[in-house]
C-alpha positions in Angstrom: 82.0 171.1 121.8 80.9 168.4 119.5 79.2 165.4 121.4 78.5 162.1 120.2 74.8 160.2 120.2 75.5 159.4 123.9 76.6 162.9 124.9 80.4 162.2 125.2 82.5 164.9 124.1 84.2 164.1 120.8 87.5 165.4 121.8 87.5 162.8 124.9 87.1 159.9 122.7 89.7 160.7 119.8 92.2 158.4 121.1 89.9 155.5 120.4 91.3 155.0 116.7 92.6 151.7 115.6 96.0 151.8 113.8 94.4 151.0 110.3 91.4 153.4 111.0 94.2 156.1 111.8 95.9 155.3 108.6 92.7 155.6 106.7 91.8 158.8 108.3 95.3 160.2 107.5 94.9 159.4 103.8 91.4 161.0 103.8 93.2 164.1 105.2 95.6 164.1 102.2 93.2 163.5 99.4 90.4 165.5 100.8 86.7 164.4 100.0 87.2 161.0 98.3 85.7 157.8 97.3 86.8 154.6 98.8 88.8 154.0 95.7 90.7 157.4 96.0 91.5 156.4 99.7 92.6 152.9 98.6 94.9 154.6 95.9 96.4 157.1 98.8 97.2 154.0 100.9 98.8 152.1 98.2 100.8 155.1 97.4 102.0 155.2 101.0 103.1 151.4 100.7 99.8 150.2 102.5 98.7 147.3 100.6 94.9 146.9 101.7 91.8 145.5 99.8 89.0 147.7 98.6 86.5 145.9 100.9 88.9 146.6 103.9 89.0 150.4 103.2 85.5 150.4 103.0 84.7 148.7 106.1 87.3 150.9 108.0 85.6 154.0 106.5 82.1 152.7 107.7 83.4 152.3 111.1 85.0 155.9 111.0 81.7 157.1 109.9 80.1 155.1 113.0 82.5 156.6 115.3 81.7 160.0 113.7 85.5 160.8 112.5 83.9 160.8 108.9 80.9 161.8 107.1 79.6 160.6 103.8 77.6 161.6 100.7 75.9 158.7 99.3 73.9 160.8 96.7 76.0 159.3 93.9 76.8 155.7 93.0 80.2 156.2 94.7 80.0 157.3 98.2 82.1 160.4 99.1 83.9 160.5 102.5 85.0 163.7 104.3 87.0 164.0 107.6 84.7 165.3 110.5 87.7 166.0 112.5 90.9 167.7 111.7 94.4 166.5 111.8 95.2 169.1 114.5 92.3 168.1 116.7 93.4 164.5 116.6 96.9 165.4 117.2 96.1 167.5 120.1 93.8 164.9 121.7 96.4 162.2 121.1 99.2 164.0 122.5 97.2 164.9 125.6 96.5 161.3 126.2 100.1 160.5 125.7 101.5 163.1 128.0 98.7 161.9 130.5 99.8 158.3 130.3 103.7 158.8 130.1 104.4 161.9 132.1 101.3 162.3 134.5 100.1 165.4 132.5 103.6 167.5 132.3 104.3 168.3 129.0 107.9 169.5 129.5 109.4 166.0 129.8 108.0 164.9 126.6 109.4 167.7 124.8 112.8 167.3 126.4 112.7 163.5 125.3 112.0 164.3 121.7 114.5 167.1 121.3 117.0 164.9 122.9 116.3 161.5 120.7 115.0 162.9 117.6 116.6 164.5 114.6 115.0 168.0 113.9 115.5 169.8 110.7 117.1 173.3 110.6 113.7 174.9 110.2 112.3 173.1 113.1 115.2 173.9 115.3 114.6 177.8 114.2 110.8 177.5 115.0 111.7 175.8 118.2 114.1 178.9 119.0 111.5 181.3 118.4 108.9 179.7 120.5 111.4 179.5 123.3 112.2 183.2 122.9 108.6 184.0 122.9 108.2 182.1 126.1 111.0 183.7 128.1 109.5 187.2 127.0 106.0 186.4 128.2 107.4 185.9 131.9 
């Protein structure tokens, strides 16, 4: 369990990402270890037109919040994500389930299945998961 400088469990504070910070973190997950320019190019490819200095500021904020780390040994600093997409997803979903459904995940899953279009592969995966849950009882 990773703790920040104040002793707070990182998993407990993963929901404090702003929207712009989250977009930068997603770009960093896509490109891997990257310079500010690499992240900027990925954001532009995604249709997010932001300035170089904005990306630099957001990466600095993410580093202060301990979501990313940087190697400053070269002229161009290289940033790496310290937290995985899976970890952030789990934390944000847990927070969402807690806020909207008082901690019960079932209603969230039902709402998603009712209102969102699933691909045939996703439906097949969901059916397999349901079958495994049925046989686990």
